[in-house]
C-alpha positions in Angstrom: -30.9 15.4 -17.4 -27.8 17.5 -16.4 -24.4 15.8 -16.6 -22.7 16.1 -13.2 -19.3 14.9 -14.5 -18.9 18.0 -16.6 -15.6 19.9 -15.8 -16.6 22.9 -13.7 -15.9 26.5 -14.7 -13.9 27.8 -11.7 -14.5 31.4 -12.7 -18.3 31.0 -12.3 -18.1 29.0 -9.1 -19.0 30.6 -5.7 -16.7 28.3 -3.9 -13.2 27.4 -5.2 -12.6 23.6 -4.7 -8.9 24.3 -5.0 -9.0 25.9 -1.6 -10.4 22.8 0.2 -7.7 21.3 2.4 -7.1 17.6 2.9 -5.6 15.7 5.9 -5.9 11.9 5.6 -6.6 9.9 8.8 -6.2 6.2 9.0 -7.4 3.2 11.0 -5.5 -0.1 11.3 -1.8 -0.9 11.2 0.9 1.7 10.6 4.0 1.4 8.5 6.6 4.0 9.5 9.4 5.0 7.2 12.7 6.4 8.7 15.7 7.8 6.8 18.9 6.6 8.6 22.2 8.4 8.4 24.4 7.7 5.4 27.5 7.1 7.5 25.6 4.4 9.5 24.6 2.7 6.3 28.3 2.8 5.2 29.5 1.4 8.5 27.0 -1.5 8.4 28.0 -2.4 4.9 31.8 -2.2 5.7 31.3 -4.4 8.8 29.4 -6.9 6.8 31.9 -7.0 3.9 34.8 -7.4 6.3 33.2 -10.1 8.5 34.9 -13.5 7.9 32.2 -15.8 9.3 28.6 -15.1 10.2 25.9 -17.6 11.3 23.7 -18.8 8.4 20.1 -17.8 9.2 18.2 -19.3 6.2 16.5 -22.0 8.3 14.8 -19.3 10.4 13.5 -17.2 7.5 10.9 -17.5 4.7 13.2 -16.1 2.0 14.2 -18.0 -1.1 17.6 -16.3 -0.8 20.9 -18.2 -0.6 22.8 -15.6 1.5 21.0 -14.8 4.7 23.2 -14.1 7.8 22.7 -13.4 11.4 24.5 -10.1 12.2 23.9 -9.3 15.9 27.6 -9.4 16.5 28.2 -6.5 14.0 25.9 -4.1 15.9 27.7 -1.3 17.8 26.2 0.5 20.7 25.6 3.5 18.5 23.8 1.4 15.9 21.7 -0.2 18.7 20.7 3.1 20.0 19.4 4.3 16.6 17.4 1.1 16.0 15.9 1.2 19.5 15.0 4.8 19.1 13.1 4.1 15.9 11.1 1.3 17.5 10.4 3.5 20.5 9.1 6.4 18.5 6.9 4.0 16.5 5.1 2.9 19.8 4.9 6.6 20.8 3.3 7.5 17.5 0.6 4.9 17.8 0.1 5.7 21.4 1.0 2.3 22.7 3.6 3.4 25.3 2.7 0.5 27.6 5.0 -1.8 25.6 8.8 -2.0 26.2 10.7 -2.3 22.9 13.3 -5.0 23.3 15.8 -5.7 20.4 15.9 -9.3 19.2 17.6 -10.8 16.2 19.0 -8.9 13.3 20.0 -10.4 9.9 21.1 -9.4 6.4 19.6 -10.7 3.2 22.0 -10.5 0.2 19.4 -10.9 -2.6 20.5 -11.8 -6.1 18.7 -11.9 -9.5 15.9 -14.5 -9.5 15.7 -14.8 -5.7 12.7 -13.5 -3.7 11.0 -13.2 -0.4 7.5 -14.7 -0.4 4.7 -13.1 1.5 5.2 -13.8 5.2 5.0 -12.4 8.8 7.3 -12.5 11.8 7.0 -14.3 15.1 8.9 -14.4 18.4 9.3 -17.1 21.1 9.0 -14.4 23.8 5.9 -12.5 22.8 3.1 -12.4 20.2 3.5 -8.6 19.9 6.4 -7.0 18.2 7.8 -4.9 15.3 9.5 -6.1 12.1 11.6 -3.9 9.9 13.5 -3.6 6.6 16.5 -1.3 6.0 17.9 -1.0 2.5 21.7 -1.1 2.5 22.4 -1.6 -1.2 20.3 -1.9 -4.4 21.0 -2.7 -8.0 21.1 0.3 -10.5 18.4 -1.5 -12.3 16.0 -4.3 -11.4 15.8 -5.5 -15.0 13.0 -5.5 -17.7 9.5 -5.9 -16.4 7.7 -8.9 -18.1 4.7 -6.7 -18.8 3.0 -3.4 -17.7 6.3 -1.5 -17.1 4.3 1.5 -15.9 3.3 -0.6 -12.8 6.7 -2.1 -11.8 7.2 -4.9 -9.3 10.7 -6.2 -9.8 12.7 -5.9 -6.6 9.9 -3.9 -4.9 8.9 -4.4 -1.2 5.2 -4.9 -0.8 3.0 -4.8 2.4 -0.4 -6.4 2.7 -2.9 -5.2 5.3 -5.8 -7.2 6.8 -8.7 -5.3 5.1 -9.9 -6.1 1.6 -12.6 -3.4 1.7 -13.5 -2.0 -1.7 -12.6 1.5 -0.5 -9.6 0.4 1.6 -5.9 0.1 0.6 -5.1 -3.6 1.1 -1.6 -3.4 -0.4 1.3 -0.9 -0.5 4.2 -1.4 -2.8 7.4 0.6 -2.6 10.6 0.9 -4.5 12.7 1.2 -1.3 15.8 3.2 -1.6 19.2 3.0 0.3 18.9 4.3 3.8 15.1 3.9 4.1 14.1 2.0 7.2 10.5 0.6 7.3 9.0 -0.4 10.7 5.7 -2.4 10.9 4.0 -5.0 13.2 5.1 -8.6 13.3 1.7 -9.6 12.0 1.8 -7.6 8.8 2.3 -9.6 5.7 5.2 -8.4 3.4 7.2 -9.7 0.5 9.9 -8.8 -2.0 9.6 -9.5 -5.7 12.4 -11.0 -7.7 14.5 -9.0 -10.1 16.5 -9.8 -13.3 19.3 -9.0 -15.7 22.0 -7.8 -13.2 24.9 -9.1 -11.2 24.4 -6.5 -8.5 22.8 -7.4 -5.2 20.0 -6.0 -3.2 21.2 -6.0 0.4 18.8 -5.4 3.3 18.9 -5.6 7.0 15.9 -6.7 9.1 15.6 -6.3 12.8 13.0 -7.9 15.0 11.9 -6.0 18.1 9.8 -7.7 20.7 7.3 -5.5 22.6 7.1 -6.7 26.2 4.9 -5.7 29.1 6.7 -4.1 32.1 7.2 -6.3 35.1 4.4 -5.7 37.6 5.5 -3.8 40.7 5.7 -5.8 43.9 5.4 -4.3 47.4 
Protein backbone atom coordinates (compact mmCIF):
# COMPACT_ATOMS: atom_id res chain seq x y z
CA UNK A 1 0.00 0.00 0.00
CA UNK A 2 1.27 3.46 -0.94
CA UNK A 3 2.09 5.84 1.87
CA UNK A 4 0.12 9.06 1.39
CA UNK A 5 2.07 10.94 4.07
CA UNK A 6 5.26 10.94 2.04
CA UNK A 7 6.68 14.42 1.39
CA UNK A 8 5.74 15.40 -2.18
CA UNK A 9 8.34 16.14 -4.83
CA UNK A 10 7.18 19.60 -5.94
CA UNK A 11 9.20 19.45 -9.17
CA UNK A 12 7.22 16.43 -10.37
CA UNK A 13 3.82 17.74 -9.36
CA UNK A 14 1.42 19.11 -11.96
CA UNK A 15 -0.16 21.46 -9.43
CA UNK A 16 1.94 23.46 -6.98
CA UNK A 17 0.26 23.42 -3.53
CA UNK A 18 2.23 26.54 -2.58
CA UNK A 19 0.07 28.51 -5.00
CA UNK A 20 -3.14 27.61 -3.20
CA UNK A 21 -4.51 30.67 -1.38
CA UNK A 22 -6.30 30.58 1.97
CA UNK A 23 -8.87 32.93 3.52
CA UNK A 24 -10.26 31.77 6.89
CA UNK A 25 -13.97 32.33 7.55
CA UNK A 26 -15.53 32.05 10.99
CA UNK A 27 -18.84 31.39 12.69
CA UNK A 28 -19.69 32.46 16.22
CA UNK A 29 -18.45 35.32 18.38
CA UNK A 30 -15.81 37.80 17.23
CA UNK A 31 -12.90 39.23 19.22
CA UNK A 32 -11.68 42.49 17.67
CA UNK A 33 -8.21 43.84 18.43
CA UNK A 34 -7.58 47.58 18.04
CA UNK A 35 -4.30 49.50 18.44
CA UNK A 36 -4.96 52.74 20.32
CA UNK A 37 -2.74 55.85 20.02
CA UNK A 38 0.29 55.95 22.30
CA UNK A 39 -0.46 59.51 23.45
CA UNK A 40 -3.92 58.37 24.57
CA UNK A 41 -2.37 55.54 26.62
CA UNK A 42 0.05 58.04 28.19
CA UNK A 43 -2.78 60.45 29.04
CA UNK A 44 -4.86 57.72 30.71
CA UNK A 45 -1.87 56.55 32.75
CA UNK A 46 -1.02 60.12 33.79
CA UNK A 47 -4.60 60.87 34.82
CA UNK A 48 -4.77 57.67 36.85
CA UNK A 49 -1.43 58.27 38.57
CA UNK A 50 -2.39 61.85 39.45
CA UNK A 51 -5.92 61.05 40.71
CA UNK A 52 -6.15 61.43 44.47
CA UNK A 53 -9.31 59.41 45.19
CA UNK A 54 -11.22 57.07 42.91
CA UNK A 55 -14.16 54.82 43.85
CA UNK A 56 -13.26 51.25 44.81
CA UNK A 57 -14.86 48.86 42.32
CA UNK A 58 -13.83 45.45 43.71
CA UNK A 59 -17.33 44.49 44.87
CA UNK A 60 -18.62 44.81 41.31
CA UNK A 61 -15.91 42.67 39.70
CA UNK A 62 -14.78 39.05 39.61
CA UNK A 63 -11.05 39.78 39.91
CA UNK A 64 -8.88 38.65 42.81
CA UNK A 65 -7.10 41.99 42.55
CA UNK A 66 -6.64 44.43 45.43
CA UNK A 67 -6.65 47.66 43.40
CA UNK A 68 -9.65 47.99 41.10
CA UNK A 69 -10.97 51.55 40.60
CA UNK A 70 -13.90 53.10 38.77
CA UNK A 71 -12.50 55.76 36.40
CA UNK A 72 -15.48 57.25 34.53
CA UNK A 73 -14.50 60.68 35.85
CA UNK A 74 -11.06 60.45 34.19
CA UNK A 75 -12.47 60.04 30.68
CA UNK A 76 -12.18 63.13 28.46
CA UNK A 77 -14.43 63.81 25.49
CA UNK A 78 -11.65 62.76 23.12
CA UNK A 79 -11.17 59.47 24.97
CA UNK A 80 -14.90 58.79 24.95
CA UNK A 81 -15.01 59.39 21.20
CA UNK A 82 -12.26 56.85 20.55
CA UNK A 83 -13.84 54.16 22.72
CA UNK A 84 -17.31 54.72 21.26
CA UNK A 85 -15.87 54.57 17.74
CA UNK A 86 -14.26 51.18 18.47
CA UNK A 87 -17.51 49.74 19.80
CA UNK A 88 -19.45 51.13 16.84
CA UNK A 89 -17.06 49.67 14.26
CA UNK A 90 -17.35 46.30 16.02
CA UNK A 91 -21.14 46.27 15.52
CA UNK A 92 -20.67 47.36 11.90
CA UNK A 93 -18.15 44.56 11.29
CA UNK A 94 -20.52 41.87 12.55
CA UNK A 95 -23.38 43.55 10.62
CA UNK A 96 -25.48 44.22 13.71
CA UNK A 97 -26.09 47.91 13.12
CA UNK A 98 -29.54 47.80 14.73
CA UNK A 99 -27.91 48.19 18.14
CA UNK A 100 -26.96 51.57 19.61
CA UNK A 101 -23.57 51.41 21.45
CA UNK A 102 -23.94 53.18 24.81
CA UNK A 103 -20.88 53.62 27.04
CA UNK A 104 -21.38 52.32 30.56
CA UNK A 105 -18.84 51.82 33.37
CA UNK A 106 -15.07 51.95 32.94
CA UNK A 107 -12.52 50.77 35.49
CA UNK A 108 -8.81 50.09 35.88
CA UNK A 109 -7.25 46.93 37.32
CA UNK A 110 -3.79 47.35 38.84
CA UNK A 111 -2.72 43.71 38.92
CA UNK A 112 0.27 42.66 41.02
CA UNK A 113 2.25 39.42 41.29
CA UNK A 114 0.09 36.54 42.52
CA UNK A 115 -3.21 38.27 41.72
CA UNK A 116 -5.46 37.03 38.92
CA UNK A 117 -8.80 37.41 37.16
CA UNK A 118 -10.81 34.15 37.17
CA UNK A 119 -12.89 33.09 34.19
CA UNK A 120 -15.99 35.29 34.07
CA UNK A 121 -18.37 37.24 31.82
CA UNK A 122 -19.99 40.68 32.08
CA UNK A 123 -23.58 41.76 32.64
CA UNK A 124 -25.59 44.97 32.68
CA UNK A 125 -28.69 46.10 34.54
CA UNK A 126 -29.98 47.80 31.37
CA UNK A 127 -29.59 45.09 28.72
CA UNK A 128 -28.59 41.49 28.17
CA UNK A 129 -26.59 42.50 25.10
CA UNK A 130 -23.32 44.40 25.23
CA UNK A 131 -19.60 44.54 24.62
CA UNK A 132 -16.77 44.03 27.08
CA UNK A 133 -13.21 45.18 26.51
CA UNK A 134 -9.63 45.08 27.77
CA UNK A 135 -7.04 47.81 27.10
CA UNK A 136 -3.46 47.22 28.23
CA UNK A 137 -1.97 50.37 29.80
CA UNK A 138 1.15 48.92 31.45
CA UNK A 139 2.77 45.50 31.74
CA UNK A 140 5.80 44.09 33.55
CA UNK A 141 9.01 43.56 31.61
CA UNK A 142 8.70 39.89 32.64
CA UNK A 143 5.85 37.74 33.95
CA UNK A 144 8.27 35.49 35.81
CA UNK A 145 9.33 31.89 35.42
CA UNK A 146 6.74 29.44 34.12
CA UNK A 147 6.21 26.51 36.51
CA UNK A 148 6.43 24.10 33.56
CA UNK A 149 6.16 23.99 29.74
CA UNK A 150 7.82 27.40 29.15
CA UNK A 151 7.18 26.98 25.41
CA UNK A 152 3.44 27.34 26.15
CA UNK A 153 3.39 30.34 28.53
CA UNK A 154 0.37 31.37 30.61
CA UNK A 155 1.72 33.83 33.19
CA UNK A 156 -0.04 37.19 32.83
CA UNK A 157 -1.79 36.14 29.61
CA UNK A 158 -5.35 37.09 28.69
CA UNK A 159 -7.45 34.10 27.65
CA UNK A 160 -10.85 33.95 25.95
CA UNK A 161 -13.13 30.89 25.97
CA UNK A 162 -15.76 30.36 23.30
CA UNK A 163 -18.96 28.33 23.49
CA UNK A 164 -17.98 25.48 21.19
CA UNK A 165 -15.91 22.52 22.35
CA UNK A 166 -16.03 20.93 18.89
CA UNK A 167 -13.03 18.70 18.11
CA UNK A 168 -12.21 20.80 15.03
CA UNK A 169 -13.12 24.12 16.65
CA UNK A 170 -11.01 26.67 18.54
CA UNK A 171 -12.56 26.85 22.01
CA UNK A 172 -9.83 28.99 23.61
CA UNK A 173 -7.65 31.88 22.50
CA UNK A 174 -4.75 33.02 24.70
CA UNK A 175 -2.83 36.22 24.03
CA UNK A 176 0.19 37.99 25.53
CA UNK A 177 -1.53 41.37 25.29
CA UNK A 178 0.78 44.34 24.70
CA UNK A 179 0.50 47.99 25.76
CA UNK A 180 -1.96 49.85 23.52
CA UNK A 181 -3.87 46.75 22.43
CA UNK A 182 -7.63 47.07 22.95
CA UNK A 183 -9.70 43.87 22.77
CA UNK A 184 -13.48 44.10 22.26
CA UNK A 185 -15.80 41.10 22.65
CA UNK A 186 -19.38 40.25 23.71
CA UNK A 187 -20.52 40.44 27.35
CA UNK A 188 -21.24 36.70 27.27
CA UNK A 189 -17.71 35.61 26.30
CA UNK A 190 -15.78 34.01 29.14
CA UNK A 191 -12.33 35.49 29.71
CA UNK A 192 -9.63 35.40 32.37
CA UNK A 193 -6.10 36.60 33.18
CA UNK A 194 -3.53 34.23 34.66
CA UNK A 195 -1.33 35.29 37.60
CA UNK A 196 2.31 36.23 37.18
CA UNK A 197 5.32 36.13 39.52
CA UNK A 198 8.82 37.36 40.43
CA UNK A 199 8.32 41.09 39.81
CA UNK A 200 7.33 44.30 41.62
CA UNK A 201 5.99 45.81 38.38
CA UNK A 202 2.24 45.94 37.77
CA UNK A 203 0.00 44.92 34.91
CA UNK A 204 -2.42 47.83 34.44
CA UNK A 205 -5.50 47.36 32.27
CA UNK A 206 -8.65 49.34 31.56
CA UNK A 207 -12.01 47.70 30.88
CA UNK A 208 -14.99 49.49 29.41
CA UNK A 209 -18.50 48.07 29.34
CA UNK A 210 -20.66 49.15 26.41
CA UNK A 211 -24.38 48.41 26.49
CA UNK A 212 -26.03 47.67 23.15
CA UNK A 213 -29.53 49.14 23.16
CA UNK A 214 -32.40 48.99 20.71
CA UNK A 215 -33.47 52.34 19.21
CA UNK A 216 -36.64 53.82 20.58
CA UNK A 217 -39.63 52.95 18.36
CA UNK A 218 -40.89 55.85 16.29
CA UNK A 219 -44.27 57.26 17.33
CA UNK A 220 -46.68 59.04 15.03
